[in-house]
Legacy VTK file of the C-alpha trace (Angstrom):
# vtk DataFile Version 3.0
C-alpha trace
ASCII
DATASET POLYDATA
POINTS 186 float
109.745 107.737 72.619
107.517 107.828 69.573
104.308 109.866 69.998
101.032 110.112 68.109
98.497 112.933 68.044
95.153 112.504 69.875
92.275 114.788 70.915
94.118 115.699 74.130
97.657 115.958 72.751
100.473 113.587 71.864
100.658 110.235 73.665
103.138 107.338 73.362
102.410 105.315 70.218
102.991 101.913 71.833
101.034 102.584 75.030
98.479 99.770 75.334
96.110 101.919 77.423
96.601 105.140 75.468
93.106 105.250 73.980
91.561 104.425 77.354
93.499 107.308 78.926
92.401 109.729 76.180
88.734 108.742 76.578
89.013 109.077 80.358
90.494 112.575 80.152
87.895 113.717 77.608
85.073 112.398 79.823
86.633 114.090 82.860
86.823 117.454 81.064
83.168 117.275 80.026
81.790 116.034 83.345
83.998 118.150 85.613
83.984 121.401 83.650
82.745 123.325 86.694
85.744 122.465 88.903
88.163 123.152 86.046
86.710 126.544 85.131
85.895 127.908 88.622
89.508 127.961 89.827
89.024 125.263 92.478
92.008 123.812 94.355
94.320 121.420 92.525
93.539 118.744 95.123
89.860 118.926 94.167
90.782 118.463 90.512
93.117 115.533 91.187
90.575 113.811 93.431
87.857 113.971 90.784
90.294 112.919 88.043
91.376 109.947 90.175
87.734 108.857 90.430
87.455 108.847 86.623
90.739 106.970 86.264
89.627 104.371 88.835
86.452 103.741 86.811
88.500 103.240 83.639
91.589 101.397 84.911
89.904 98.459 86.636
92.211 95.985 88.299
94.421 98.754 89.715
94.326 100.794 92.874
94.129 104.534 92.178
95.248 106.879 94.939
95.912 110.578 95.459
99.014 111.750 97.349
99.864 108.179 98.339
102.787 108.267 100.748
103.826 104.684 101.498
105.957 102.031 99.818
107.201 98.566 100.660
110.460 98.366 102.572
112.287 96.526 99.777
113.503 99.901 98.464
114.999 101.015 101.778
116.895 99.542 104.710
114.351 100.136 107.500
112.780 97.607 109.859
109.137 98.377 109.048
106.754 96.743 106.586
105.723 100.010 104.886
107.619 103.280 104.987
107.109 106.784 103.664
108.011 107.171 100.025
111.521 108.523 99.672
113.170 110.033 96.639
116.595 111.504 96.008
114.909 114.819 95.360
115.732 118.088 97.115
112.630 119.996 98.177
111.875 122.830 100.517
109.487 122.502 103.453
105.877 122.802 102.341
103.084 123.909 104.682
100.098 121.567 104.980
97.780 124.302 103.714
99.740 124.786 100.475
97.431 125.338 97.504
100.075 125.188 94.781
100.837 121.440 94.905
104.419 121.509 96.254
104.685 118.120 97.990
106.805 115.199 96.796
103.883 112.798 97.086
102.398 112.082 93.668
99.077 113.691 92.752
97.667 110.410 91.394
99.110 106.925 91.124
97.745 103.854 89.412
99.326 100.824 91.068
98.852 97.725 93.188
99.005 98.780 96.835
101.706 97.198 98.950
103.651 95.828 95.982
106.746 97.478 94.561
108.459 97.084 91.209
107.663 98.230 87.703
105.012 95.543 87.093
102.966 96.930 90.026
103.748 100.650 89.714
101.935 101.545 86.507
101.209 105.288 86.256
102.162 108.369 88.191
100.305 111.539 87.251
101.102 115.116 88.198
98.373 117.679 87.560
99.008 121.400 87.534
96.817 124.419 86.923
98.399 126.760 84.369
98.120 129.724 86.737
100.614 128.000 89.083
102.789 126.165 86.557
105.122 129.060 85.697
105.392 130.417 89.237
108.685 129.916 91.028
108.721 127.550 93.972
109.509 129.019 97.384
113.242 129.173 98.071
113.983 128.025 94.522
114.403 129.357 91.018
112.543 126.327 89.669
108.962 126.569 88.366
106.235 124.291 89.708
106.017 122.692 86.234
109.737 121.902 86.199
109.588 120.483 89.726
106.622 118.233 88.853
108.480 116.905 85.819
111.598 116.315 87.908
109.424 114.490 90.456
107.953 112.301 87.683
111.435 111.456 86.500
112.477 110.489 90.038
109.427 108.252 90.461
109.942 106.482 87.131
113.678 106.018 87.672
113.942 105.394 91.420
110.616 103.713 92.259
110.107 102.104 88.842
106.785 103.575 87.791
106.299 102.579 84.160
104.937 105.884 82.942
104.896 109.419 84.332
102.280 111.829 83.009
102.340 115.607 83.397
98.891 117.100 82.755
98.401 120.860 82.887
94.991 122.532 82.716
94.135 126.073 81.696
90.497 126.113 82.717
88.904 123.157 80.940
91.604 123.077 78.241
94.782 121.016 78.381
97.691 123.427 78.076
100.417 120.782 78.330
100.606 116.993 78.254
103.945 115.198 78.511
105.203 111.729 79.375
108.229 110.275 81.124
109.047 106.585 80.681
111.494 104.418 82.556
113.171 103.264 79.363
115.013 100.460 81.151
111.886 98.729 82.438
108.883 100.109 80.538
106.332 97.565 79.368
103.703 100.044 78.296
LINES 1 187
186 0 1 2 3 4 5 6 7 8 9 10 11 12 13 14 15 16 17 18 19 20 21 22 23 24 25 26 27 28 29 30 31 32 33 34 35 36 37 38 39 40 41 42 43 44 45 46 47 48 49 50 51 52 53 54 55 56 57 58 59 60 61 62 63 64 65 66 67 68 69 70 71 72 73 74 75 76 77 78 79 80 81 82 83 84 85 86 87 88 89 90 91 92 93 94 95 96 97 98 99 100 101 102 103 104 105 106 107 108 109 110 111 112 113 114 115 116 117 118 119 120 121 122 123 124 125 126 127 128 129 130 131 132 133 134 135 136 137 138 139 140 141 142 143 144 145 146 147 148 149 150 151 152 153 154 155 156 157 158 159 160 161 162 163 164 165 166 167 168 169 170 171 172 173 174 175 176 177 178 179 180 181 182 183 184 185
């Protein structure tokens, strides 16, 4: 994947919405500096970021920790089922503050429709203070798990683009992308 430098880091060169994403992130950092610098919960950060993304990416549904998918990906007699990935994870308590679930932090999609044309972006956000910590019952860091989760979503559930966005206060400490190279139309 060919990348080009921007104000927030390197983004895919051929991404049609790349500039829109950069502008959205820059606006988010300026307007939400308080929540980024005061060590608020990751869920607070992802919720506010999702609001900014929703304003920018009109025509899409933008959701946090969305946990349903159409049944076309699984053999179950229900219209919508919980998202399932071939991804080993340990049990995570509901009061976890380190972002350990397999549900995506933010998705940009069309609700109720599966396939790469409807599953546009999946975004995982991590605070730097948690990124290098080891996950419970694992030798894997939270950063590595989030990237593995992005890869599973792009490959198994056909999201076009996975974005890992790590904040150190109001600075971006890491930005990386995962593309489903077989189906990407970015």
